[in-house]
TORDREN-465746 format. One line per field, with one value per atom (N, C-alpha, C): residue number from 1; x, y, z; atom name; residue in one letter. Coordinates in steps of 0.1 Angstrom, whole numbers. Example, Ala and Ser with C-alpha at 12.3 -4.5 7.8 and 13.67 -1.06 7.14 Angstrom:
2
i <- [1  1  1  2  2  2]
x <- [132  123  132  128  137  129]
y <- [-57  -45  -33  -22  -11  0]
z <- [78  78  78  71  71  79]
at <- [N  CA  C  N  CA  C]
aa <- [A  A  A  S  S  S]
% end
This chain:
114
i <- [1  1  1  2  2  2  3  3  3  4  4  4  5  5  5  6  6  6  7  7  7  8  8  8  9  9  9  10  10  10  11  11  11  12  12  12  13  13  13  14  14  14  15  15  15  16  16  16  17  17  17  18  18  18  19  19  19  20  20  20  21  21  21  22  22  22  23  23  23  24  24  24  25  25  25  26  26  26  27  27  27  28  28  28  29  29  29  30  30  30  31  31  31  32  32  32  33  33  33  34  34  34  35  35  35  36  36  36  37  37  37  38  38  38  39  39  39  40  40  40  41  41  41  42  42  42  43  43  43  44  44  44  45  45  45  46  46  46  47  47  47  48  48  48  49  49  49  50  50  50  51  51  51  52  52  52  53  53  53  54  54  54  55  55  55  56  56  56  57  57  57  58  58  58  59  59  59  60  60  60  61  61  61  62  62  62  63  63  63  64  64  64  65  65  65  66  66  66  67  67  67  68  68  68  69  69  69  70  70  70  71  71  71  72  72  72  73  73  73  74  74  74  75  75  75  76  76  76  77  77  77  78  78  78  79  79  79  80  80  80  81  81  81  82  82  82  83  83  83  84  84  84  85  85  85  86  86  86  87  87  87  88  88  88  89  89  89  90  90  90  91  91  91  92  92  92  93  93  93  94  94  94  95  95  95  96  96  96  97  97  97  98  98  98  99  99  99  100  100  100  101  101  101  102  102  102  103  103  103  104  104  104  105  105  105  106  106  106  107  107  107  108  108  108  109  109  109  110  110  110  111  111  111  112  112  112  113  113  113  114  114  114]
x <- [1110  1104  1110  1122  1129  1124  1120  1111  1101  1094  1080  1082  1090  1093  1095  1104  1108  1096  1089  1075  1066  1062  1055  1063  1075  1079  1077  1078  1075  1062  1053  1039  1035  1042  1039  1046  1052  1053  1041  1045  1035  1028  1018  1010  1015  1019  1024  1037  1045  1057  1054  1043  1039  1041  1047  1047  1034  1025  1014  1016  1018  1020  1018  1021  1023  1036  1038  1051  1057  1068  1072  1082  1080  1088  1081  1091  1086  1091  1091  1098  1110  1119  1131  1139  1144  1153  1141  1146  1136  1132  1122  1117  1120  1121  1122  1110  1111  1095  1089  1076  1069  1062  1069  1065  1069  1060  1065  1067  1080  1084  1077  1076  1072  1085  1079  1088  1089  1100  1102  1095  1088  1084  1093  1090  1098  1095  1109  1110  1106  1100  1095  1109  1110  1121  1121  1133  1133  1128  1128  1120  1106  1101  1088  1082  1092  1089  1089  1098  1099  1087  1080  1068  1056  1047  1033  1024  1027  1020  1022  1015  1014  1009  999  993  1003  1012  1024  1029  1034  1040  1033  1019  1010  1008  1007  1006  1018  1030  1042  1041  1039  1038  1029  1019  1008  1015  1021  1028  1037  1047  1057  1049  1038  1030  1024  1023  1017  1028  1040  1052  1056  1056  1059  1050  1038  1028  1032  1032  1039  1052  1061  1072  1073  1063  1062  1055  1044  1034  1048  1056  1064  1074  1080  1089  1081  1070  1062  1055  1041  1030  1031  1023  1020  1014  1019  1014  1013  1007  1006  1019  1032  1044  1048  1048  1051  1047  1034  1025  1032  1034  1038  1051  1061  1075  1072  1062  1062  1057  1048  1043  1054  1062  1072  1084  1088  1096  1088  1078  1071  1069  1067  1065  1080  1091  1105  1108  1105  1108  1102  1086  1081  1085  1091  1096  1109  1119  1130  1126  1116  1115  1107  1100  1095  1107  1119  1129  1139  1137  1147  1139  1125  1119  1118  1118  1120  1133  1143  1158  1162  1157  1159  1149  1137  1132  1139  1146  1153  1168  1172  1184  1180  1166  1165  1162  1155  1151  1164  1173  1186  1192  1192  1202  1193  1182  1174  1179  1180  1186  1173  1177  1166  1163]
y <- [1824  1835  1830  1828  1826  1812  1804  1789  1794  1801  1806  1815  1820  1829  1819  1811  1800  1793  1788  1781  1788  1800  1807  1810  1810  1815  1798  1789  1776  1775  1779  1779  1791  1799  1812  1810  1797  1795  1796  1804  1806  1791  1792  1779  1775  1781  1778  1769  1771  1766  1751  1749  1738  1725  1716  1702  1695  1691  1682  1669  1658  1643  1637  1622  1615  1614  1606  1603  1588  1587  1575  1575  1584  1587  1578  1569  1561  1566  1556  1561  1557  1552  1545  1551  1542  1546  1548  1552  1556  1540  1539  1529  1525  1512  1507  1508  1504  1505  1492  1491  1478  1475  1472  1468  1456  1446  1433  1432  1430  1424  1412  1407  1394  1384  1371  1364  1352  1346  1334  1322  1313  1301  1292  1285  1273  1262  1259  1249  1234  1227  1213  1205  1193  1186  1180  1175  1171  1157  1148  1135  1138  1150  1150  1152  1160  1164  1153  1141  1128  1118  1122  1112  1116  1106  1107  1119  1125  1138  1149  1151  1165  1175  1173  1182  1191  1184  1194  1204  1199  1204  1215  1214  1223  1235  1230  1239  1250  1244  1252  1260  1256  1264  1274  1274  1283  1292  1290  1298  1308  1300  1308  1318  1314  1325  1338  1333  1345  1353  1348  1354  1364  1358  1366  1377  1377  1388  1396  1391  1400  1412  1402  1409  1419  1416  1424  1437  1435  1447  1455  1449  1453  1464  1459  1466  1476  1475  1484  1494  1493  1505  1502  1514  1515  1502  1497  1482  1486  1479  1481  1482  1474  1477  1490  1493  1506  1519  1517  1527  1528  1515  1516  1523  1519  1525  1540  1545  1558  1566  1560  1566  1568  1557  1558  1568  1569  1578  1593  1595  1606  1612  1602  1604  1610  1600  1604  1618  1622  1637  1645  1644  1653  1651  1643  1641  1651  1648  1657  1673  1674  1690  1695  1688  1691  1692  1685  1684  1698  1701  1711  1726  1726  1737  1739  1731  1734  1737  1729  1736  1750  1755  1766  1777  1774  1782  1782  1772  1773  1782  1779  1787  1803  1805  1820  1825  1818  1823  1825  1816  1816  1829  1832  1842  1859  1856  1869  1878  1888  1899  1903  1903  1907  1921]
z <- [1480  1469  1455  1456  1441  1435  1442  1438  1432  1439  1434  1421  1420  1405  1396  1398  1388  1383  1393  1390  1383  1387  1379  1364  1362  1347  1342  1346  1339  1335  1341  1339  1329  1329  1318  1305  1302  1290  1279  1267  1258  1253  1249  1247  1232  1225  1210  1214  1224  1224  1233  1241  1246  1237  1242  1235  1238  1228  1229  1223  1231  1227  1239  1237  1248  1254  1264  1270  1272  1274  1277  1286  1296  1308  1318  1325  1336  1347  1359  1370  1373  1365  1366  1355  1347  1334  1324  1311  1300  1295  1292  1288  1274  1269  1255  1251  1236  1229  1234  1232  1235  1224  1214  1200  1196  1190  1187  1170  1166  1153  1150  1138  1136  1138  1143  1146  1135  1133  1125  1128  1122  1128  1130  1140  1145  1133  1126  1116  1123  1116  1120  1116  1124  1123  1111  1106  1093  1093  1104  1106  1104  1109  1108  1095  1088  1072  1065  1070  1060  1063  1073  1077  1069  1070  1063  1066  1079  1087  1077  1068  1061  1068  1076  1085  1091  1100  1108  1095  1086  1076  1070  1065  1061  1071  1083  1094  1093  1093  1090  1081  1068  1054  1059  1065  1067  1075  1085  1094  1087  1078  1069  1059  1055  1044  1053  1066  1074  1077  1081  1083  1073  1061  1048  1045  1052  1047  1059  1074  1081  1079  1074  1071  1059  1048  1039  1046  1054  1061  1070  1075  1085  1079  1066  1057  1047  1046  1039  1044  1041  1047  1063  1070  1081  1087  1095  1102  1116  1125  1138  1147  1139  1146  1143  1131  1126  1131  1134  1143  1156  1164  1178  1176  1167  1168  1165  1156  1151  1166  1171  1186  1196  1197  1207  1203  1190  1187  1190  1184  1185  1202  1212  1225  1232  1224  1230  1226  1214  1210  1217  1219  1226  1241  1249  1259  1260  1251  1249  1250  1240  1238  1253  1259  1273  1284  1281  1292  1288  1275  1270  1274  1273  1275  1290  1299  1313  1317  1310  1312  1308  1298  1292  1301  1306  1316  1329  1336  1345  1343  1332  1331  1328  1321  1321  1334  1344  1356  1367  1364  1371  1363  1353  1346  1349  1354  1353  1364  1361  1375  1384  1396  1407  1405]
at <- [N  CA  C  N  CA  C  N  CA  C  N  CA  C  N  CA  C  N  CA  C  N  CA  C  N  CA  C  N  CA  C  N  CA  C  N  CA  C  N  CA  C  N  CA  C  N  CA  C  N  CA  C  N  CA  C  N  CA  C  N  CA  C  N  CA  C  N  CA  C  N  CA  C  N  CA  C  N  CA  C  N  CA  C  N  CA  C  N  CA  C  N  CA  C  N  CA  C  N  CA  C  N  CA  C  N  CA  C  N  CA  C  N  CA  C  N  CA  C  N  CA  C  N  CA  C  N  CA  C  N  CA  C  N  CA  C  N  CA  C  N  CA  C  N  CA  C  N  CA  C  N  CA  C  N  CA  C  N  CA  C  N  CA  C  N  CA  C  N  CA  C  N  CA  C  N  CA  C  N  CA  C  N  CA  C  N  CA  C  N  CA  C  N  CA  C  N  CA  C  N  CA  C  N  CA  C  N  CA  C  N  CA  C  N  CA  C  N  CA  C  N  CA  C  N  CA  C  N  CA  C  N  CA  C  N  CA  C  N  CA  C  N  CA  C  N  CA  C  N  CA  C  N  CA  C  N  CA  C  N  CA  C  N  CA  C  N  CA  C  N  CA  C  N  CA  C  N  CA  C  N  CA  C  N  CA  C  N  CA  C  N  CA  C  N  CA  C  N  CA  C  N  CA  C  N  CA  C  N  CA  C  N  CA  C  N  CA  C  N  CA  C  N  CA  C  N  CA  C  N  CA  C  N  CA  C  N  CA  C  N  CA  C  N  CA  C  N  CA  C  N  CA  C  N  CA  C  N  CA  C  N  CA  C  N  CA  C  N  CA  C  N  CA  C  N  CA  C  N  CA  C  N  CA  C  N  CA  C  N  CA  C  N  CA  C  N  CA  C]
aa <- [M  M  M  R  R  R  K  K  K  T  T  T  I  I  I  I  I  I  G  G  G  L  L  L  M  M  M  L  L  L  L  L  L  A  A  A  A  A  A  P  P  P  A  A  A  A  A  A  A  A  A  Q  Q  Q  V  V  V  I  I  I  A  A  A  G  G  G  S  S  S  N  N  N  I  I  I  G  G  G  L  L  L  A  A  A  Q  Q  Q  Y  Y  Y  P  P  P  G  G  G  P  P  P  N  N  N  C  C  C  T  T  T  K  K  K  P  P  P  Q  Q  Q  V  V  V  P  P  P  A  A  A  Q  Q  Q  P  P  P  S  S  S  A  A  A  K  K  K  L  L  L  A  A  A  D  D  D  T  T  T  A  A  A  D  D  D  S  S  S  G  G  G  A  A  A  V  V  V  D  D  D  A  A  A  Y  Y  Y  N  N  N  A  A  A  K  K  K  V  V  V  R  R  R  Q  Q  Q  F  F  F  N  N  N  R  R  R  D  D  D  V  V  V  A  A  A  A  A  A  Y  Y  Y  N  N  N  G  G  G  A  A  A  M  M  M  T  T  T  Q  Q  Q  F  F  F  N  N  N  A  A  A  C  C  C  M  M  M  H  H  H  S  S  S  Y  Y  Y  V  V  V  E  E  E  N  N  N  G  G  G  N  N  N  A  A  A  D  D  D  M  M  M  Q  Q  Q  R  R  R  I  I  I  K  K  K  Q  Q  Q  A  A  A  L  L  L  D  D  D  A  A  A  A  A  A  V  V  V  A  A  A  A  A  A  A  A  A  N  N  N  A  A  A  R  R  R  P  P  P]
% end
């Protein structure tokens, strides 16, 4: 009977206090973010840079330019990475609020006098 009352109290939480967001909670430990930062391109060997093969050097320079654009976007405006991290943090905060609400309701139910 007591478990039924606790269950009903958890369901009876006001709608305004309900947390509406995604969740990061998994089956085991709390997951880390699944977001990818820009990666530094691998530098061509000095031997390659000294050769007449400018195609490899040009390809590397293009990767560096793209990396620089990605880093500028990463450090600046909302990017896919920042949106991913923002969502991860928002969901984590929502998870904490839901857990706190459930704990508060359980404590209230335990402290309720029969």
